[in-house]
C-alpha positions in Angstrom: 283.0 -192.1 48.9 281.8 -190.9 52.3 281.2 -187.1 52.3 281.6 -186.5 56.1 283.2 -187.9 59.2 280.9 -190.1 61.3 278.8 -188.0 63.6 279.5 -184.8 61.7 277.5 -182.9 59.1 278.5 -183.1 55.5 281.3 -180.8 54.3 280.3 -177.3 53.3 281.9 -176.4 50.0 281.8 -173.3 47.8 280.7 -173.6 44.2 281.5 -170.4 42.4 279.7 -169.8 39.2 282.1 -169.4 36.3 281.7 -167.6 33.0 278.0 -166.9 32.4 278.5 -166.8 28.6 279.6 -170.5 28.4 278.4 -173.8 29.9 279.1 -172.8 33.5 275.5 -171.9 34.3 274.3 -175.3 33.0 277.1 -177.2 34.9 276.2 -175.3 38.1 272.6 -176.4 37.8 273.5 -180.0 37.0 275.8 -180.1 40.0 273.1 -178.8 42.3 270.8 -181.6 41.1 273.4 -184.4 41.2 272.8 -187.2 43.7 276.6 -188.1 44.0 277.4 -184.5 44.9 274.6 -184.3 47.4 275.8 -187.5 49.0 279.3 -186.1 49.4 278.8 -182.5 50.6 276.6 -179.4 50.9 277.2 -176.8 48.3 277.0 -173.0 48.7 276.4 -171.8 45.1 277.9 -168.3 44.8 276.7 -166.1 41.9 273.4 -164.6 40.7 270.1 -166.5 41.0 269.0 -165.2 37.6 272.1 -166.7 35.9 271.5 -169.9 37.8 267.9 -170.0 36.6 269.2 -169.7 33.1 271.5 -172.7 33.7 268.5 -174.7 34.9 266.7 -173.9 31.7 269.7 -174.9 29.6 269.9 -178.2 31.5 266.2 -178.9 31.2 265.9 -178.9 35.0 263.4 -177.3 37.4 264.9 -174.6 39.4 265.5 -176.2 42.9 265.1 -172.7 44.5 268.0 -173.3 46.9 267.6 -171.6 50.2 269.4 -168.3 50.7 272.6 -168.3 52.8 274.6 -165.3 53.9 278.0 -165.2 55.5 277.6 -165.4 59.3 274.2 -167.0 59.0 273.2 -170.5 60.2 274.8 -173.3 58.3 272.4 -174.7 55.7 271.1 -178.3 56.1 271.7 -179.0 52.3 272.7 -177.0 49.2 272.2 -173.3 49.5 272.7 -170.1 47.4 274.7 -167.0 48.2 273.1 -164.5 45.8 275.4 -161.6 44.9 272.7 -160.2 42.6 275.3 -158.7 40.2 274.4 -159.9 36.7 271.3 -159.9 34.6 272.0 -162.7 32.1 270.1 -160.7 29.5 273.0 -158.2 29.7 275.6 -160.6 28.2 275.8 -162.4 24.9 276.1 -166.2 25.1 279.0 -167.8 23.3 281.5 -165.0 23.5 284.0 -163.6 26.1 283.0 -160.3 27.7 284.1 -158.0 30.4 280.8 -158.4 32.2 281.2 -162.2 32.2 284.7 -162.0 33.4 283.8 -159.6 36.2 280.9 -161.9 37.3 283.2 -165.0 37.5 285.9 -163.1 39.3 283.5 -161.7 41.9 282.1 -165.2 42.6 285.6 -166.7 42.8 287.1 -164.1 45.2 284.0 -164.3 47.4 284.3 -168.1 47.6 288.0 -167.8 48.5 287.5 -165.2 51.1 284.8 -167.3 52.8 287.0 -170.3 52.8 289.9 -168.3 54.1 287.8 -167.1 57.0 286.7 -170.7 57.9 283.1 -170.5 56.7 283.6 -173.0 53.9 285.9 -176.0 53.7 286.9 -176.0 50.0 286.4 -174.0 46.8 285.1 -175.4 43.5 284.2 -173.4 40.4 282.8 -174.0 37.0 285.0 -172.9 34.1 286.4 -169.4 33.5 287.6 -167.8 30.3 291.0 -166.1 30.8 290.4 -163.6 28.0 287.1 -162.5 29.7 288.9 -162.3 33.0 291.5 -160.0 31.5 288.8 -157.8 29.9 287.4 -157.4 33.4 290.8 -157.1 35.2 293.7 -156.2 32.9 296.3 -157.3 35.4 294.7 -160.8 35.7 297.3 -163.5 35.1 295.7 -166.7 36.2 293.7 -168.3 39.0 296.8 -169.0 41.0 297.6 -165.3 41.5 294.0 -164.5 42.5 294.1 -167.4 45.0 297.4 -166.3 46.5 296.2 -162.7 46.9 292.7 -163.6 48.3 293.9 -166.2 50.7 296.8 -164.0 51.8 299.1 -167.0 51.2 302.8 -166.7 51.7 303.6 -168.3 48.3 302.0 -169.3 45.0 300.5 -172.8 44.6 300.6 -174.9 41.5 298.1 -176.5 39.1 297.7 -180.3 38.9 295.7 -182.1 36.3 294.0 -185.3 37.5 292.4 -188.1 35.6 291.2 -191.0 37.8 294.2 -192.0 39.8 296.8 -190.3 37.5 298.2 -186.9 38.3 300.1 -184.5 36.2 302.2 -181.8 37.8 304.4 -179.3 36.0 307.4 -177.1 36.7 306.4 -174.1 34.5 302.9 -173.1 33.5 301.6 -170.0 31.8 304.8 -168.7 30.2 305.9 -168.6 26.5 307.4 -171.9 25.3 310.6 -170.0 24.3 311.2 -169.1 28.0 310.7 -172.6 29.5 314.4 -173.8 29.5 315.5 -170.6 31.3 313.0 -171.3 34.1 314.2 -174.8 34.7 316.4 -175.1 37.7 317.3 -177.9 40.1 315.5 -175.9 42.8 312.3 -175.3 40.8 312.0 -178.9 39.7 312.7 -180.2 43.2 310.1 -177.8 44.7 307.5 -178.9 42.1 308.1 -182.6 42.9 308.0 -182.1 46.7 304.7 -180.2 46.4 303.2 -182.8 44.1 304.2 -185.6 46.6 302.7 -183.6 49.5 299.4 -182.9 47.7 299.1 -186.5 46.6 299.6 -187.7 50.2 296.8 -185.3 51.2 294.6 -186.9 48.5 295.3 -190.4 49.9 298.4 -191.7 48.2 300.6 -193.3 50.9 303.8 -193.2 48.8 303.2 -191.5 45.4 305.4 -192.7 42.5 306.6 -189.8 40.5 307.9 -189.9 36.9 309.9 -186.9 35.7 309.7 -186.0 32.0 312.7 -184.7 30.1 312.5 -181.4 28.2 314.1 -182.4 24.9 313.3 -185.2 22.4 314.3 -188.6 23.7 315.1 -186.9 27.0 318.1 -185.4 25.4 319.5 -188.7 24.1 322.6 -188.5 26.3 323.2 -184.9 25.4 322.7 -185.2 21.7 319.6 -183.0 21.7 320.3 -180.7 24.7 321.9 -180.9 28.1 319.0 -179.9 30.4 318.4 -183.5 31.3 322.0 -184.0 32.4 322.7 -180.7 34.0 319.3 -179.8 35.6 316.7 -182.5 35.6 318.7 -185.5 36.7 320.2 -183.7 39.7 316.7 -182.6 40.7 315.5 -186.3 40.5 318.4 -187.3 42.7 317.5 -184.6 45.2 313.8 -185.7 45.2 314.9 -189.3 45.9 317.1 -188.0 48.8 314.0 -186.3 50.2 312.1 -189.6 50.2 310.0 -189.2 47.1 309.8 -192.3 44.9 311.1 -190.7 41.7 312.1 -192.0 38.2 313.6 -189.9 35.4 314.2 -188.0 33.4 312.1 -190.0 30.9 311.2 -189.3 27.3 308.0 -187.2 27.3 306.5 -189.1 24.3 306.3 -192.4 26.2 306.2 -191.5 29.9 302.4 -191.1 29.9 302.0 -194.5 28.2 303.9 -196.1 31.1 301.9 -194.0 33.7 298.6 -195.0 32.1 299.6 -198.7 32.5 300.1 -198.1 36.2 303.8 -197.8 36.5 303.6 -194.3 38.0 301.0 -192.3 40.0 302.1 -188.9 38.6 304.1 -187.3 35.8 306.0 -184.1 36.5 306.3 -182.3 33.2 308.5 -179.3 32.3 305.9 -177.1 30.7 302.1 -176.6 30.3 301.2 -178.5 27.1 303.7 -181.3 27.6 301.3 -182.8 30.1 298.0 -181.1 29.2 297.8 -182.6 25.8 298.4 -186.1 27.0 295.9 -185.8 29.9 293.2 -184.3 27.8 293.6 -186.9 25.1 293.2 -189.6 27.7 290.0 -188.1 29.3 288.9 -184.6 28.3 285.4 -185.1 29.7 286.6 -186.4 33.1 289.7 -184.5 34.0 290.1 -182.2 37.0 292.4 -179.3 37.7 293.4 -179.1 41.4 295.3 -176.0 42.5 297.4 -177.2 45.4 299.8 -175.7 47.9 297.2 -173.8 50.0 295.3 -174.4 53.2 292.1 -174.7 51.2 291.5 -177.3 48.4 290.6 -175.6 45.1 289.2 -177.7 42.2 287.6 -177.2 38.8 287.0 -179.2 35.7 290.0 -179.3 33.4 288.0 -178.2 30.3 287.0 -174.7 29.4 283.9 -172.7 28.9 282.8 -174.4 25.7 281.2 -171.2 24.1 280.3 -173.2 21.1 277.7 -175.3 22.9 276.5 -172.7 25.4 272.8 -172.8 26.1 272.2 -176.0 24.2 271.9 -178.4 27.1 274.8 -180.5 26.0 277.4 -179.9 28.7 278.9 -183.1 30.1 278.9 -183.2 33.9 281.7 -185.7 34.3 284.7 -183.4 35.0 282.7 -180.9 37.1 281.3 -183.7 39.3 284.8 -185.2 39.7 286.1 -181.8 40.7 283.6 -181.4 43.5 284.0 -185.0 44.7 287.8 -184.6 44.8 287.5 -181.3 46.7 285.2 -183.0 49.2 287.5 -185.9 49.7 290.5 -183.6 50.3 288.5 -181.3 52.6 287.4 -184.3 54.6 291.0 -185.5 55.1 291.9 -182.0 56.2 289.0 -181.8 58.5 290.1 -185.0 60.2 293.7 -184.0 60.5 293.5 -180.2 61.0 290.1 -179.1 62.3 289.2 -175.6 61.3 287.8 -173.0 63.7 284.4 -172.3 61.9 283.6 -175.6 60.2 279.8 -175.8 60.0 
């Protein structure tokens, strides 16, 4: 994959350090040393050099001593570091959620988003957060989407997509109790989710994405025997998506739709709730999956796995998903650069 347009410098992406108590420091160090990442983009690592140094030790890597970069300064020639100097790693315990760890990750993330919002960086990537730690630091924290919307000053919330190779998973509802899912399913909500999925996939290079829509109930309701959501809500939304020019099939039984998608019949599956798709995607490729948060002017990507507190500091973190997240963000940012040049692109 080419990391920059011919005649232009490589893309400049933010890499916000995630939870310092898990594998995020190690993953950050490995990303900064990775040849594929360096071939695709320039990273501005945002965090604390002391935490980054601890990640280098975890990974068994020499500290690359990335040059310092400050907002408003000259664009770096290669990877650089924006040191917020806000956490001594000795002040937090590895392997457990903490308010200090959550505050560290949140400060890095919002700094990265603000820089991208203002045109200094072309995409945002981050190593894993822990939601409990984030709530310890900020009690009103809901999820990354709310933080992104607020910091980017966006008109509306985006949505999470899980990506494994060429297969995408979009969802209609996300971080809500399972008992509330059916009440949140409307023709309008399903249609909006499908249209956004198709738009984001086109931005990622799909000329005409093929979308499968999962049912809510067992056997996709079995003709109304196990519920009527498929008949009264999901099928009308599928019809509306087709009318909007999206190649859409469904509603299909959720227990087989990913089998068909994995065989290449579909490019994406639109599921009705969080775990309906997450379980399938993580079973197919836990060490490689990416979460893309779409619907904003700035691509935002992260590995689909979590902070892995159980192996923190042991040098065992797998780089696959984190590398894929950065490469996807770079690819999407490059397409945006070509189509919609930004005012401060370095």
